[in-house]
C-alpha positions as CSV (number, residue, x, y, z in Angstrom):
1,X,-9.9,9.9,6.6
2,X,-8.0,9.4,3.6
3,X,-4.9,11.5,2.9
4,X,-5.4,12.9,-0.2
5,X,-1.7,14.2,-0.7
6,X,-0.1,10.8,-0.8
7,X,1.4,9.9,-3.8
8,X,0.2,7.1,-6.1
9,X,1.8,5.0,-8.0
10,X,1.2,2.6,-11.0
11,X,2.1,-1.0,-9.4
12,X,1.5,-3.8,-11.6
13,X,-1.4,-5.2,-14.0
14,X,-2.0,-8.4,-14.1
15,X,-4.6,-10.5,-17.5
16,X,-6.5,-12.9,-16.2
17,X,-9.5,-14.9,-17.7
18,X,-12.6,-16.8,-16.4
19,X,-16.5,-17.7,-16.7
20,X,-17.9,-15.8,-13.4
21,X,-19.0,-12.7,-14.2
22,X,-18.3,-9.0,-13.0
23,X,-19.2,-8.5,-9.3
24,X,-18.1,-12.2,-9.2
25,X,-14.8,-11.6,-9.4
26,X,-14.6,-8.4,-7.8
27,X,-16.4,-9.5,-4.6
28,X,-13.2,-11.6,-5.0
29,X,-11.0,-9.5,-5.3
30,X,-12.1,-7.4,-2.2
31,X,-12.5,-10.1,0.2
32,X,-8.9,-11.1,-1.5
33,X,-7.9,-7.5,-0.2
34,X,-9.7,-7.0,3.1
35,X,-6.4,-9.9,4.8
36,X,-4.3,-6.8,4.2
37,X,-6.8,-4.1,5.6
38,X,-10.0,-2.1,5.1
39,X,-11.2,-2.5,2.0
40,X,-13.4,0.4,0.6
41,X,-16.3,-0.1,-2.4
42,X,-17.2,3.4,-4.4
43,X,-20.4,4.0,-2.8
44,X,-18.9,4.0,0.8
45,X,-16.3,6.8,-0.5
46,X,-16.4,9.9,-2.5
47,X,-14.8,10.0,-4.7
48,X,-13.0,13.6,-4.1
49,X,-11.8,11.9,-0.9
50,X,-9.6,9.7,-2.5
51,X,-5.7,11.0,-3.7
52,X,-6.1,12.5,-7.3
53,X,-4.7,8.9,-9.0
54,X,-6.6,7.4,-7.5
55,X,-9.6,8.3,-8.9
56,X,-12.0,6.3,-10.3
57,X,-10.5,2.9,-8.5
58,X,-12.8,0.4,-7.9
59,X,-11.8,-1.4,-4.7
60,X,-9.7,1.1,-1.9
61,X,-7.2,-0.3,0.5
62,X,-6.3,1.0,3.6
63,X,-3.3,0.2,5.3
64,X,-2.0,2.6,7.3
65,X,-0.6,2.4,11.2
66,X,-0.1,5.4,13.3
67,X,3.1,6.0,11.6
68,X,2.6,5.3,8.1
69,X,0.2,6.3,5.5
70,X,-0.5,3.7,2.9
71,X,-2.9,2.5,0.7
72,X,-3.5,0.5,-2.3
73,X,-6.4,0.9,-5.2
74,X,-7.6,-1.2,-7.7
75,X,-9.2,-1.0,-10.8
76,X,-11.0,-3.9,-12.4
77,X,-11.8,-4.1,-16.3
78,X,-13.6,-6.2,-18.7
79,X,-11.1,-7.2,-21.4
80,X,-13.2,-9.1,-24.1
81,X,-13.8,-12.9,-24.3
82,X,-11.8,-15.4,-25.0
83,X,-13.4,-18.0,-25.4
84,X,-16.4,-20.7,-24.3
85,X,-16.0,-23.1,-21.5
86,X,-17.9,-27.3,-22.5
87,X,-20.6,-26.2,-21.0
88,X,-21.1,-23.3,-23.0
89,X,-20.3,-20.2,-20.2
90,X,-18.5,-18.0,-21.9
91,X,-15.0,-17.3,-20.5
92,X,-14.4,-13.6,-19.8
93,X,-10.4,-12.0,-19.5
94,X,-10.5,-8.9,-16.5
95,X,-6.8,-6.6,-16.6
96,X,-6.7,-5.9,-12.7
97,X,-4.8,-2.6,-12.1
98,X,-3.4,-1.3,-8.9
99,X,-1.4,1.6,-7.6
100,X,0.0,2.0,-4.6
101,X,1.5,5.3,-1.9
102,X,2.5,5.8,1.3
103,X,3.9,8.6,3.3
104,X,4.9,9.3,7.1
105,X,2.2,10.4,9.3
106,X,3.1,13.4,11.9
107,X,3.7,10.8,14.6
108,X,6.7,8.7,12.6
109,X,8.8,12.1,11.7
110,X,8.1,12.5,16.0
111,X,9.3,9.9,16.9
112,X,12.3,9.5,14.4
113,X,13.1,12.6,15.3
114,X,13.0,12.1,19.1
115,X,14.4,9.3,18.5
116,X,17.5,10.8,17.5
117,X,17.6,12.9,19.9
118,X,17.9,9.9,22.5
119,X,20.7,8.5,20.4
120,X,23.0,11.8,21.0
121,X,22.0,12.7,24.3
122,X,22.8,8.8,25.2
123,X,26.0,9.7,23.5
124,X,26.4,12.8,25.6
125,X,25.9,10.9,29.0
126,X,27.6,8.0,28.4
127,X,30.7,9.8,26.7
128,X,30.5,12.5,29.5
129,X,30.7,14.9,27.0
130,X,33.6,13.5,24.6
131,X,32.5,14.3,21.2
132,X,33.6,11.2,19.2
133,X,31.2,9.3,21.1
134,X,28.3,11.5,21.4
135,X,28.9,11.8,17.4
136,X,29.3,8.2,16.7
137,X,25.3,7.6,18.9
138,X,24.2,10.7,16.8
139,X,25.1,8.8,13.5
140,X,23.3,5.9,14.8
141,X,19.9,7.8,16.0
142,X,20.0,9.3,12.3
143,X,20.5,5.9,10.9
144,X,17.5,4.2,12.8
145,X,15.4,7.9,11.9
146,X,16.1,7.1,8.4
147,X,15.2,3.6,8.2
148,X,12.2,4.5,9.4
149,X,11.1,7.4,7.5
150,X,11.9,6.4,4.7
151,X,9.1,5.3,1.6
152,X,8.0,1.3,3.0
153,X,8.4,-1.6,0.8
154,X,5.8,-3.8,2.2
155,X,3.3,-1.8,-0.1
156,X,5.0,-3.0,-2.9
157,X,4.8,-6.4,-1.6
158,X,1.6,-7.0,-0.8
159,X,0.3,-5.7,-4.4
160,X,3.2,-8.4,-5.8
161,X,0.9,-11.1,-3.2
162,X,-2.8,-9.7,-4.4
163,X,-1.2,-9.9,-7.8
164,X,-0.5,-13.2,-7.9
165,X,-3.9,-14.3,-6.5
166,X,-5.8,-12.4,-8.6
167,X,-3.9,-14.3,-11.5
168,X,-3.6,-17.8,-9.7
169,X,-7.5,-17.7,-8.9
170,X,-10.7,-19.5,-10.8
């Protein structure tokens, strides 16, 4: 199920040229996106189920885990003809626009909170109740929770890899 409350942000856009028609290009983009998770086409989802910023996208990539909800949406638009090949085929220019978003799931939040408590208790038991050592262990737990709960950067890296792949595909 798609979480509508995920905030989607612009992840980039690339212009590329090819003699292939729109359907072939969108199929190639779907194949490239499939390497990273489950790709949904517009006929497989109800547009009202998508996050608001992704409405009208051509492809929707769901790469969620138990701990984070991660989405990437792709819109492909034809940006006109740029010429003809030596064989007389039209060369099309396309614009691929990606939006990405991620959000912590409840499981991720609960696991992080549990880790903070476990680290604090571990410090308590190791130090026999000494406040400083317990505090140091609690800070380690809080740092670990902060690292796991902060926004993921891997979705941005995947978006960059996808845009590079779109531009370099022929």
